[in-house]
N, C-alpha and C positions, 0 to 999 in steps of 0.2 A: 646767293651765299651771299653774306655780307663783304664788305672791300676791307674792311678794317684791319689791324695786323692782331697777330697773336699775343697774348700776352704769354711769357715765358719765365722760369727760374733761373737763376744766376747759372746754375749747371745746365738747362739745357739750352740757354742762350750761346754758350760756347760752344757749341756743334755747330751754330753757323758763325762763328765770329772770324776772327782775321788771325787767330793761331791754327788753323785747321791748316796740316798738309797733303800734299797727295803721295800716294803710294801706289805701285801698281793696280792696285783695286779700284782704288778712287779717294777721297778724302778721310784720314784718320788721327783720331784725337788719341794722342798717349795722355790717357788720364781716368778718372771715376763720375762714373754719375749716379748721381742721388736721386731717385724719383719717390715722390711723398704722396701721399692722399688723404685727406684731401688739400686739394691745391686748386688757386685760381689758374694754375700753370695748365696750358692746353694738350704739349707734349706729356708730360706729367700722368695727365687724365688719362690719355688714350693707352698711355703703355701700363698704368695700373689696372684700367679696365681691359685690357687682352691680356694680360697676367694674371690677373684675380680670375676672366675665365678658364683660362688654360689650365690653372688647378684648379678647380670645381669651390673657388671661393666665392661663392656666392653672399653666402652670411655677412662678408665683410666690407659691402657696401656701407661709408660713412666712417670707415674706421680708420687708422694711419696703417701705413703700407709704406715701407721703403725697401730700396735695393742697394746693393752696394756691388763694386767691381762689376759695372754694366760698360763693357765696351762697344764702340759704335764707327761704322763705315757707310760713306756714302758713294755708291758704287753700280754699275750698271746691273738690270734685272737679269734673271736668267732666261726670259722672254723670249729673247734676241730679236725683238721691236724698237730698242735704241732708250727705253725707259729705264729713267735713274729711281732708284730708293733708297731709302733710309734703313741702313741694317742693324741690328743689335745684336750681340752675344753675352746671352746672361750665364752659358755653363760653356760650351765646347765650339759652337760654332755659330756662324751669323743667321740670321735669322729675317729678312725683309717684313718691314713692319709699316712704313708707308712709301707711298710713289710721290715725287717731287716734280710738280707739273709747272712746265713755264706759265709765263703771265696769260698771253691769249689762250691757250688751253683750260686752264684754270677757270677763266672767266666763261667757256662754256660749258662746264659741269653744273648740269642742274641740282641745287640740293633745298631740302625743306628747311624753312627758317624756323616751323612749326614743333620740333620736338619737344615735347614735357617733358616732366620730371618722372612721370610714370606711363607704361604701356595703357594704364587705366584711362581713357581720357577720351573725351568726346572727340578729338583731330584724326586719334589713332584709328577709332572706329570708323569716322569718316575717309580715312584714308582705305579702309577695306570694303567699306559699302561701293567708293568708287572703281576699284579693281575690279569687283564681283562683277558691278553691272556694266562697265568695257568689257569684260572678258564674254559675259552673256551675249552683248550686242555684237562685237565685232571679230572676235575668236574664231575662224573657221576650223581651225583646227581640233578649237579646245568643245566647238560646239557638234565635231561629226557622230552621229549617233547611231549604231548598227541599228537594225529592224528590232533587235527581239531586246533592245534598252527600251523603248516605249512603254511606258506606265510599267516596267518592274519592280519590285519592289522586295525586300528579305521578306524572309519568314514573318518577321516581327521588328516593330519600329515604337519611336516615344513621341508620342502626343506632346506636343509643347503648349500648355495655358497659361496666354497672362493671366496674370493675379499679384495678390501681395501676401505670400508670395507666388512666384510663378509655378507650377506643376505640370511633374511626367504621367504618363498616362500610357500604360504598355497598348499596345493592337497589333493586332494579326494582319497579316496581308488582304484578308478580304474585306476587312474593316477602311482600308486607306483609299479614296481614292488618288485618279492619277496626278501625282504633284510633287515637285522636286524632292529630295532629302538630303541631309547633312549627316558625316561620320564625324565621329573624334577617334584619334589618335592619342594613346596615352600611353603612359608606364605604370603598372600596377605596384612596380620598389615593395617594399616594406609593409605598404598599407594594402588594407583591405578594401576595395572600393563595392559599393553597393550593388550583390548581386543576384541572378533570379536564380529561383531554387521553385522548388513543389512548394515549400514555404512561403514562399516571399508572393510568388505569382499573384495572389489575389489583391495584395495589398497596391499592389505595381500595377492592375487593372483600374483600381480604384482611382489610385492619384496619389503620388510622393512628393509633398511638399518640396521644392527644392535646399531649403533650409537645412533639412534631413541628409543630403548626398555632402558627398566629397568636395571641396571646394573647386577642383578642375571639373566638377560633372556642372554645379551650378554656374560657374563663368560660361560653361558651352552653352548654356540655355541661354544666358544671357546675349553670347554674340547671336544667336538664333532666331531670339527676338529683336535684336539689331538688324538684321538680314533679313527680313521679315519670311522666317522658313518654319514652317509650323512642325517636322516629322526630322528628327535626330535617330542616328543609329550607334549604342555605345555596347561594344562585347558583351561587359560583363552585365546589363541588363537586356542584354536581346537574342543573349543566347543560354540554356538552361545550364548553370556549373553542376549542378548534380547529376545531369545523365549524360554518359559517354555516347550515347545514340543519337541523342540532338549533337553533342560538341561534332561529332562527326559528319552529320548532315550539314549544319553550318559553315562549319570547315572546309566541306566541298565548295560552298558559295561564295566562297571569300573573294573570287576574282569579279564579280558581277557585284557586292557589296558595295567596292570600292570604286569600279570602273564605273558602274552607274550612277552615283552619288553626284548631285548637284555640285559637293565641294566635300572638303578633309578639313576638319580643326584638329592643328597638333599641337598640342602641347611640349612644345622641343627643349623648352627648356626647363620641364620640371623633371624631379627623380621618381615623382609619384604623383599617386591622385589628389594628395592632401596639400599640394602645392597654390594649385592653379593655374592660370594662363597669363597673369599681369603681373608686372614687376616695375619696382622705382628702379631709376637709373640716373647717371650721372650725364646729362647733356652735351657739357663740355669732350666728354670722354668719347662721345660718339659722332662728334662735329670735326670735318676738317676746318684746313686754317689756313690763312695767308702770311708769309714771315720774309721781310727782308734780309736775306744773307750780306754779310760782310766778306766774304769769302776773298781772299788777294785775287788779282786780276789771272795769275797763274793757274791757281787750283778753277777756275772758271774757263778758264781756255781747256785746261786736261781735261776735265768731264766734257766740254764741248760744251757748254752753257752760256759762254760768253754771250748771246742772245737771248737769254732767257727772260729778260726784262729785269727793272728793278725790286720785284715780288716774286715769290713760289708759291704756287699752293701744296698743301702737305694734305695729301688724301689715307687716312687709314685702311688697308690692305686685307684685312683678314674676317671682316666681317659675316660676307655668307659662307667662307668655308668654317670657321670656327662656331659661331652661332646655329647653323641650319645643320652644315653635313657630317659635326664635330658634338652638335647639341645629345646632352643627355638623351632624347627619344630615338633616336636615327643610331645609338648605337645597340639598341634591340633590335633580334632577328627577327620576329613579327612585323617590327614598322619596315622594316625595308620593302616588305609587298605592299602594303599601305600606302607607303609614298609613293613607290613608282608606278603602282595603277590607278591613284586617283587622279582626275584631270585639272582639278585645282586644290591649293592649298593655302590654307594662312597658318603658318608657323609663328607661333608666340614662343618668342627668347625671352632671354634674362635682360636682352640689351635693346631691342628692337621687335618689330612686328615686320614681317616677309611675306612677301606674296609669292605664289608658284603657280604656275601653269603652263600649256606646252607653246606658247608665245611671249611669255612674261617672267621677266625675274625681278621683281622691285621691293622697295624697303619704307619703312617712314623717312628714312633719312632722303632714298632716290626713289620718288614716288612715280616717275616717268623710266624708269629702271635704272637697274645697275649697271654702273660701266662695267665697260671689258676688262680692265686692268684691274678691277676690282673683285673678281670673277675668279675661279679655279681655272685652271690651265686644262687645256682638253684632254688630257691624260687621266686627271685625276676627277673631271667632270661629269658625274652621273645623269647630268638633267638630259642627255641626251635620249636614254635608255626609253624615259617616258614617250616620246615621240615615235621612236620604233614601235615601242608597245601597241600602239593606238594603229598601225598603222596595217595590221594585219598583216594575212599571207603575202610574199613578197614573190615574183615570178622569176625576178632576175638573180642570177650567181651572185653578182656582187650585194646585192640586197641582202640575201641570206650570209655573204660573209660580213658585213657588216652588223646583223643582227647578233652574230655567233661572239664580232668582238666585243660589244655591247656583255653579252652574256658573261666573258669571262671576266671582265670590269667589274659588272655586277657580283659574281660570285665570288671574286676578291676579298670585296668588300663586306660580304652576308658574312662568310666565314669568319669574318673577324668580330661579329656581333654575338651578345649573349642572349644564352637562354636561360629559362627561369624551369623547363620541363625539356630533360633533355632530347624527349622521344619526338619532339615536334619540329625536326629539324628539317625533314620534306613537308609536314602539314602546311609550315610556315612560307614555303614559297610555291606551293602546288598552285596559286594564280600566276605568278610571272612564269612557272613552268609553262604552263597550259597555252599563256602568251606566245612564247618563244616555238613551240612544238607549232604551232598554227603557222608562224611566219616562216619558221626554216623547214617545215615539213619533215618533221624529226620525231623519234620516237625517245624518252627520256627512262634511262633505265639504270636504277639505283644511284643516280647523280651525274653520269654520264650520256651525251648521245648516242644514239645506236650508228648513225654515221661515221661518227670521229671515234667511237669508242679505244682502237687499239693507239691512238695520238692519247684521247684523255687519261690512260691508263698511265700514262710517263708524269701523271699531276705530281706534285712535291710539297712538303709543308714549308711555309713561306717563313720558319723560322732558319735559324743556323742549323749547319749539320752535326754540331754538338749538340742541339738540345733533343731532349727526350722527346718525341710525338706523346699529344695528350690522347686518349682516346677516351669514348664515349664507356661509362660502367656496364650500361646494357647495350644489349645488343638493337641496333637503328638500322646498320648497313654492312657489308661485307666490306672485308677489311681492302679489298682494290677500289672501295671509293673512299673521296674524300671524306665524303659524311659520316666516316666511321671518327673522325678527328674531333677534337673541342678546339680546334686552334684554326686558322687562317692556310688556306689553300692556295696553291699557284698553278695554273694551265697552263703558263705561260711554255713549260719547258715538254710539250708533245712533240714527238718526233715520228712521223709516218715509218711505222716498219715491214717492208714488203715481204716479212719472210713470214709472218704469223698473220693468220687464219684464225678469225671466230669461228668455231664450227657450233658453239651450242648456247643461248642465253635465256636463262629460267628465272623469273621474276616474277612476284604478286604482289599488289598492293592496296590498300581498301582505299574507302572514298575519300578519305580527306587526305591523301598519299603516302602514309606511314606504309611503310615495306613491311612485309609477310614472309619472302622468302628469296634469296637471290644466289644465283650461281652462275659461273661462267666458262665456258671450258675454250681455250686457245690452241693451235696446233702452229707448233713450228721448230726449226733447228734450235737444240738450247746450246748454247756456247759456255764456254770457262767463265765462273762468278761466283762473289759472294755477294748474299742478301742477307740484309738484318730485320727483323721486323720487332717493331716496340719494346723492346725489353727484352727477347730473344735472345739466346746466342746464335752467332752467323751460321748461316746456312748453306753451306759448300757445295757447288753441284760442277758437275765436269761432260763432256759431252764425248769424252773417251775416244776412242777410236775406230768404231763399229759404224761410221758413217753415219749420213743426216738423219734416221730414223732413231738414232739414241733423245730421249727425251728425258726429262723429270716430273716427278708427280709430288706437287707443294701445295699443301692444303692451310693458308694463313690461318684460318679462322677456326683450326683444331691445334689448340698448343700440344698435344700429345705427338702430332707428326713433325714433329721440330729438322728431321731427316728423311728423306726417301733415296733409294737406288734409282739411278736411271732406270728409266723402263722401256721395252719394245712398246711398238704400238703406237706412239706417235701422237700420244693426250698430255695437256698439262691443264692440272685443276686449279681453280683458284677459290 
């Protein structure tokens, strides 16, 4: 990275000027900052780029944009390692935006100087080609294959034939030689991508010129050609969209489709298939920069940075989190499974191209690996789940516990994601569930694990207690399962209750994971309490004075049975 100092506007220069004061948190300016774009100012460009992305304003690139009443502090990060960060408050709280590194550490950061004004460049493709080759040649975890993987293909793949234009030809499994294939993850959004049906099958087999396809599909074909890959799997073109039987059959194979693929092409920055994989960008808004602060000596000593050197290195913090983890694609429920099952992923975001595999996370800016301080903290990082799913069965108790913690983190993120078809709640994670069931040697019961069923019945909505729960309009799960809700769930409240015993479990699902029925019978002593169920009036029940055999019969799934008197016999139905 070049060692020359950044160009800052007058507002941003004040942040590093002699007027800065020290408070209990760090340097604090009693003033306002206006960020404008376009601007040669490095800090304005970074802040505009980050906020534009946060508000989904990808269409505003090149237009003027400004902020007022922006407050900032320079203070310690919450990571506990003593890192110093530049925090901004756009609303009511401060958010870290850049990390401040001393001269000697800044010189150790390896940043590319080859970012171009668009991700559709030879340099961008060369970055991906180099990462794919290095992974295939040297990453033991990524190249670990199960015996069943060798030579396996999905029921159908698209054969890429070079030409002007390139064409796609639908091929059955029996027609495909043992060779690697790529998958595509994309948002359908409001657009209707090319769809395989009984009417279009003949055309797909004869060959479809890519200029008749949505932009994301065209770009994915170009990526395959550049990576010397002949076969590509796209859901809408490889599964019959007018056959429920074929959809059920193929949905049951999703774990293999993504786990066995050589690489996944992810349209992470696109809200639908018409947008494509590549974007224009502001290079200054993506790049770290050097600055020579003019803070008074007491401020330097107060921050314990008097030995930082004459220059500090300012590094944007949010690139992986905001571009990848919070990208439009990764807000969709189906894609959670696709991402975590894929051994390698090329993330095409609106600001950079990122590489993700089991042993590496890199970007165009950090081709040798993204620094740890620029990645999400461990509590919000989901990357470790990919490695756990590749390990298979764990014979140790610690391994199963680690897997269960990873499952809870995954589920909390998954339940925040959107579904176009509400009945897909379980099919969208069938592959993930199969992986965890193998690792933990457990059975998945309508969203809960059998060995921890009593604990997991204590799940709650992640919203506030005053928020009305949002339930699916059609039955897809019993009300004792988090899958009944259309909002985030939290399993961390589970507490083992030794006085409750599972007497009977009755559930059935089809091959795609959709539930057909589910019921649960528990036995235990009833205590005094009041329970509320989704919009119904509170149900009050009392243990009475007749002893430990007094129980209540409550059927949440039947709104007619709001109240039920205590019954002898010791059974509670849900």
